[in-house]
PASEBA-1860 file (N, C-alpha, C; in nm, 3 decimals):
! residues 135
1> MSVKSSLK> -3.354/0.301/-3.364/-3.311/0.384/-3.262/-3.168/0.286/-3.155 ~ -3.039/0.324/-3.129/-2.956/0.230/-3.040/-3.002/0.248/-2.889 ~ -2.895/0.142/-2.828/-2.899/0.201/-2.685/-2.849/0.319/-2.643 ~ -2.760/0.368/-2.691/-2.667/0.468/-2.667/-2.732/0.610/-2.657 ~ -2.808/0.595/-2.814/-2.903/0.687/-2.843/-3.000/0.751/-2.727 ~ -3.088/0.652/-2.690/-3.200/0.665/-2.610/-3.165/0.701/-2.458 ~ -3.000/0.632/-2.433/-2.950/0.694/-2.312/-2.901/0.845/-2.307 ~ -2.872/0.898/-2.420/-2.848/1.011/-2.442/-2.942/1.129/-2.427
9> KTGKKVKA> -3.063/1.109/-2.480/-3.193/1.174/-2.477/-3.260/1.184/-2.338 ~ -3.232/1.065/-2.271/-3.318/1.077/-2.126/-3.222/1.138/-2.074 ~ -3.118/1.127/-2.034/-3.010/1.210/-1.955/-2.968/1.090/-1.817 ~ -3.053/0.995/-1.802/-3.050/0.917/-1.716/-2.907/0.765/-1.724 ~ -2.853/0.772/-1.620/-2.754/0.672/-1.638/-2.801/0.499/-1.592 ~ -2.748/0.429/-1.664/-2.844/0.316/-1.629/-2.746/0.215/-1.567 ~ -2.727/0.163/-1.414/-2.642/0.105/-1.376/-2.652/-0.074/-1.400 ~ -2.541/-0.153/-1.424/-2.549/-0.271/-1.451/-2.620/-0.368/-1.344
17> KVKKLHVP> -2.655/-0.459/-1.372/-2.698/-0.546/-1.231/-2.561/-0.610/-1.252 ~ -2.517/-0.613/-1.117/-2.441/-0.715/-1.065/-2.537/-0.833/-0.986 ~ -2.459/-0.972/-1.019/-2.563/-1.061/-0.979/-2.445/-1.122/-0.873 ~ -2.457/-1.117/-0.753/-2.389/-1.168/-0.615/-2.365/-1.319/-0.638 ~ -2.273/-1.347/-0.616/-2.191/-1.475/-0.620/-2.262/-1.564/-0.488 ~ -2.321/-1.731/-0.508/-2.336/-1.762/-0.353/-2.268/-1.907/-0.425 ~ -2.144/-1.940/-0.355/-2.085/-2.050/-0.357/-2.078/-2.089/-0.184 ~ -2.162/-2.237/-0.205/-2.207/-2.269/-0.084/-2.095/-2.378/-0.047
25> RIVVHITA> -1.988/-2.420/-0.158/-1.840/-2.521/-0.140/-1.736/-2.473/-0.203 ~ -1.632/-2.419/-0.116/-1.495/-2.365/-0.181/-1.373/-2.457/-0.172 ~ -1.264/-2.476/-0.231/-1.164/-2.528/-0.240/-1.103/-2.435/-0.222 ~ -0.981/-2.474/-0.084/-0.842/-2.371/-0.068/-0.749/-2.418/-0.085 ~ -0.660/-2.379/-0.153/-0.546/-2.384/-0.208/-0.445/-2.321/-0.116 ~ -0.349/-2.388/-0.047/-0.234/-2.328/0.018/-0.094/-2.400/-0.032 ~ -0.034/-2.271/-0.040/0.078/-2.324/-0.123/0.180/-2.238/-0.015 ~ 0.258/-2.351/0.079/0.336/-2.304/0.224/0.502/-2.284/0.128
33> SFNNTLVT> 0.547/-2.192/0.083/0.692/-2.217/0.041/0.775/-2.166/0.227 ~ 0.911/-2.173/0.172/0.992/-2.120/0.292/1.014/-1.972/0.336 ~ 0.944/-1.867/0.177/0.961/-1.750/0.218/0.829/-1.690/0.235 ~ 0.700/-1.762/0.194/0.590/-1.678/0.170/0.485/-1.817/0.181 ~ 0.348/-1.767/0.187/0.260/-1.876/0.235/0.147/-1.822/0.115 ~ 0.090/-1.835/0.029/-0.012/-1.793/-0.083/-0.105/-1.876/-0.071 ~ -0.252/-1.812/-0.025/-0.368/-1.887/-0.042/-0.478/-1.832/-0.142 ~ -0.542/-1.950/-0.220/-0.628/-1.943/-0.311/-0.724/-1.974/-0.298
41> VTRPEGDA> -0.868/-1.906/-0.292/-0.995/-2.009/-0.265/-1.037/-1.950/-0.390 ~ -1.118/-2.125/-0.451/-1.175/-2.131/-0.573/-1.322/-2.219/-0.562 ~ -1.382/-2.174/-0.643/-1.510/-2.286/-0.624/-1.434/-2.434/-0.678 ~ -1.557/-2.547/-0.688/-1.500/-2.682/-0.712/-1.472/-2.711/-0.827 ~ -1.543/-2.594/-0.925/-1.514/-2.610/-1.074/-1.352/-2.570/-1.106 ~ -1.320/-2.472/-1.031/-1.185/-2.419/-1.030/-1.165/-2.273/-1.048 ~ -1.275/-2.187/-1.070/-1.289/-2.054/-1.075/-1.255/-1.975/-0.932 ~ -1.149/-1.931/-0.947/-1.075/-1.843/-0.848/-1.211/-1.697/-0.768
49> VSWSSAGA> -1.212/-1.739/-0.649/-1.325/-1.654/-0.567/-1.214/-1.537/-0.499 ~ -1.108/-1.574/-0.426/-1.056/-1.477/-0.399/-0.888/-1.529/-0.336 ~ -0.802/-1.495/-0.341/-0.684/-1.506/-0.319/-0.605/-1.407/-0.194 ~ -0.501/-1.429/-0.123/-0.401/-1.359/-0.054/-0.294/-1.451/-0.035 ~ -0.206/-1.358/0.035/-0.048/-1.389/0.053/-0.045/-1.327/0.199 ~ 0.102/-1.367/0.277/0.165/-1.285/0.343/0.239/-1.191/0.332 ~ 0.263/-1.194/0.212/0.319/-1.060/0.190/0.212/-0.942/0.139 ~ 0.080/-0.988/0.071/-0.017/-0.914/0.050/-0.086/-0.823/0.161
57> CGFKGARK> -0.039/-0.921/0.296/-0.143/-0.869/0.386/-0.008/-0.788/0.485 ~ 0.035/-0.751/0.451/0.177/-0.657/0.486/0.307/-0.724/0.553 ~ 0.307/-0.862/0.554/0.428/-0.865/0.627/0.554/-0.857/0.522 ~ 0.660/-0.825/0.560/0.782/-0.818/0.493/0.922/-0.934/0.558 ~ 0.988/-0.933/0.457/1.111/-0.999/0.525/1.086/-1.137/0.572 ~ 1.153/-1.161/0.688/1.118/-1.277/0.760/1.015/-1.287/0.807 ~ 0.934/-1.203/0.883/0.807/-1.243/0.911/0.692/-1.311/0.808 ~ 0.730/-1.286/0.661/0.628/-1.346/0.607/0.632/-1.490/0.586
65> STPFAAQT> 0.749/-1.564/0.639/0.742/-1.673/0.662/0.670/-1.747/0.790 ~ 0.641/-1.666/0.879/0.590/-1.713/1.001/0.435/-1.772/0.968 ~ 0.403/-1.863/1.102/0.275/-1.929/1.092/0.165/-1.822/1.144 ~ 0.201/-1.690/1.191/0.095/-1.606/1.217/0.070/-1.532/1.066 ~ 0.186/-1.503/0.993/0.151/-1.459/0.867/0.065/-1.561/0.770 ~ 0.069/-1.663/0.790/0.017/-1.774/0.702/-0.146/-1.768/0.697 ~ -0.124/-1.764/0.872/-0.264/-1.764/0.904/-0.364/-1.634/0.876 ~ -0.282/-1.496/0.884/-0.337/-1.392/0.856/-0.400/-1.385/0.698
73> AVETACKI> -0.355/-1.454/0.626/-0.342/-1.462/0.498/-0.446/-1.567/0.441 ~ -0.433/-1.661/0.540/-0.584/-1.741/0.513/-0.715/-1.688/0.539 ~ -0.741/-1.596/0.693/-0.836/-1.518/0.723/-0.892/-1.421/0.605 ~ -0.807/-1.343/0.547/-0.810/-1.210/0.493/-0.885/-1.329/0.363 ~ -0.846/-1.410/0.306/-0.868/-1.461/0.180/-0.989/-1.552/0.187 ~ -1.039/-1.595/0.329/-1.150/-1.653/0.355/-1.300/-1.596/0.358 ~ -1.265/-1.442/0.428/-1.371/-1.374/0.460/-1.454/-1.316/0.328 ~ -1.405/-1.334/0.226/-1.487/-1.289/0.093/-1.531/-1.411/0.064
81> AKDMGATI> -1.514/-1.565/0.068/-1.581/-1.661/0.061/-1.679/-1.700/0.179 ~ -1.647/-1.604/0.308/-1.757/-1.666/0.410/-1.841/-1.543/0.363 ~ -1.841/-1.442/0.313/-1.936/-1.338/0.267/-2.051/-1.404/0.165 ~ -1.992/-1.484/0.043/-2.049/-1.538/-0.044/-2.135/-1.650/0.003 ~ -2.124/-1.713/0.132/-2.201/-1.783/0.180/-2.160/-1.943/0.167 ~ -2.012/-1.959/0.186/-1.957/-2.062/0.148/-1.942/-2.092/0.321 ~ -1.990/-2.249/0.396/-1.996/-2.313/0.517/-1.878/-2.448/0.469 ~ -1.859/-2.512/0.370/-1.799/-2.622/0.338/-1.683/-2.620/0.277
89> ADVLVRGP> -1.562/-2.664/0.321/-1.416/-2.625/0.242/-1.354/-2.751/0.211 ~ -1.272/-2.790/0.123/-1.176/-2.892/0.115/-1.055/-2.804/0.118 ~ -0.966/-2.871/0.147/-0.826/-2.812/0.184/-0.705/-2.871/0.057 ~ -0.643/-2.824/0.025/-0.493/-2.859/-0.055/-0.392/-2.801/-0.002 ~ -0.299/-2.871/0.002/-0.177/-2.825/0.084/-0.065/-2.830/0.026 ~ 0.034/-2.768/-0.019/0.155/-2.790/-0.116/0.255/-2.732/-0.058 ~ 0.343/-2.785/-0.027/0.513/-2.698/0.022/0.511/-2.757/0.156 ~ 0.667/-2.732/0.181/0.718/-2.760/0.268/0.711/-2.661/0.421
97> GNGREAAV> 0.669/-2.548/0.417/0.675/-2.421/0.472/0.614/-2.429/0.585 ~ 0.657/-2.310/0.697/0.609/-2.332/0.855/0.485/-2.296/0.851 ~ 0.416/-2.220/0.724/0.272/-2.189/0.775/0.177/-2.291/0.747 ~ 0.226/-2.423/0.709/0.096/-2.537/0.683/0.034/-2.560/0.790 ~ 0.033/-2.583/0.931/-0.018/-2.632/1.005/-0.106/-2.498/1.041 ~ -0.058/-2.389/1.063/-0.129/-2.263/1.124/-0.262/-2.220/1.002 ~ -0.199/-2.244/0.863/-0.305/-2.206/0.781/-0.434/-2.294/0.770 ~ -0.373/-2.445/0.817/-0.517/-2.529/0.800/-0.613/-2.506/0.940
105> RAVASLFD> -0.554/-2.461/1.036/-0.587/-2.471/1.143/-0.707/-2.338/1.129 ~ -0.677/-2.244/1.072/-0.704/-2.080/1.042/-0.866/-2.126/0.948 ~ -0.831/-2.264/0.865/-0.922/-2.239/0.790/-1.074/-2.338/0.834 ~ -0.979/-2.420/0.956/-1.067/-2.475/1.020/-1.182/-2.419/1.132 ~ -1.104/-2.287/1.151/-1.221/-2.193/1.248/-1.310/-2.119/1.184 ~ -1.286/-2.136/1.054/-1.421/-2.048/0.993/-1.505/-2.161/0.901 ~ -1.467/-2.263/0.832/-1.564/-2.349/0.756/-1.578/-2.459/0.799 ~ -1.656/-2.556/0.791/-1.610/-2.707/0.803/-1.575/-2.773/0.685
113> ISSIKDIT> -1.463/-2.831/0.751/-1.347/-2.873/0.667/-1.410/-3.045/0.579 ~ -1.420/-3.079/0.505/-1.495/-3.196/0.460/-1.361/-3.281/0.416 ~ -1.251/-3.214/0.350/-1.107/-3.335/0.336/-0.995/-3.209/0.326 ~ -0.861/-3.317/0.351/-0.731/-3.226/0.377/-0.666/-3.319/0.235 ~ -0.598/-3.225/0.156/-0.500/-3.357/0.118/-0.366/-3.255/0.063 ~ -0.299/-3.343/0.097/-0.121/-3.290/0.062/-0.057/-3.321/-0.057 ~ -0.103/-3.215/-0.160/-0.046/-3.275/-0.320/0.123/-3.200/-0.310 ~ 0.186/-3.220/-0.243/0.318/-3.155/-0.230/0.382/-3.217/-0.341
121> PIPHNGVR> 0.463/-3.188/-0.466/0.465/-3.246/-0.535/0.613/-3.319/-0.533 ~ 0.635/-3.480/-0.525/0.734/-3.535/-0.489/0.797/-3.638/-0.628 ~ 0.942/-3.586/-0.662/0.991/-3.657/-0.757/1.005/-3.828/-0.735 ~ 0.911/-3.900/-0.859/0.963/-4.058/-0.834/1.108/-4.097/-0.834 ~ 1.139/-4.041/-0.964/1.289/-4.120/-0.990/1.441/-3.997/-1.010 ~ 1.383/-3.878/-0.956/1.446/-3.761/-0.963/1.516/-3.753/-1.124 ~ 1.654/-3.631/-1.084/1.708/-3.601/-1.221/1.805/-3.728/-1.264 ~ 1.839/-3.711/-1.391/1.963/-3.828/-1.434/2.082/-3.771/-1.394
129> KKKERRV> 2.164/-3.905/-1.373/2.223/-3.898/-1.321/2.391/-3.831/-1.409 ~ 2.481/-3.763/-1.373/2.584/-3.705/-1.417/2.667/-3.815/-1.483 ~ 2.718/-3.801/-1.632/2.768/-3.924/-1.720/2.929/-3.933/-1.629 ~ 2.967/-4.077/-1.613/3.087/-4.084/-1.554/3.206/-4.063/-1.598 ~ 3.299/-3.974/-1.506/3.395/-3.929/-1.584/3.517/-4.003/-1.614 ~ 3.583/-3.970/-1.751/3.691/-4.056/-1.840/3.822/-3.979/-1.799 ~ 3.927/-4.043/-1.744/4.035/-3.968/-1.712/4.153/-4.045/-1.768
END
């Protein structure tokens, strides 16, 4: 007798048990571009817990690039992690945008920060030069 047939005869629906995730330590990835600020909260292994952006919080146009929009995006993403029991955060900041400082301060108001790293990609040698013109 299969599981499906036993459910049909009894007429009761069985709810799947949802295990609530407990994450004591998180990593907050902040990507601050000139147009938007993206925030992803992950576990130390790299599994995403939550994410948000200034655009997803309802900001449009030039207001997306403001520090206040970055702060709102961080608070939105981090509230979910706070509900999962997170208390300690590592912060990884990437990009040259306006929301960098405000985003880090917003994380500091919610969690104990153990480290802040700037992981902005910097070219070591740049692109290859154009060949010399022959006239």
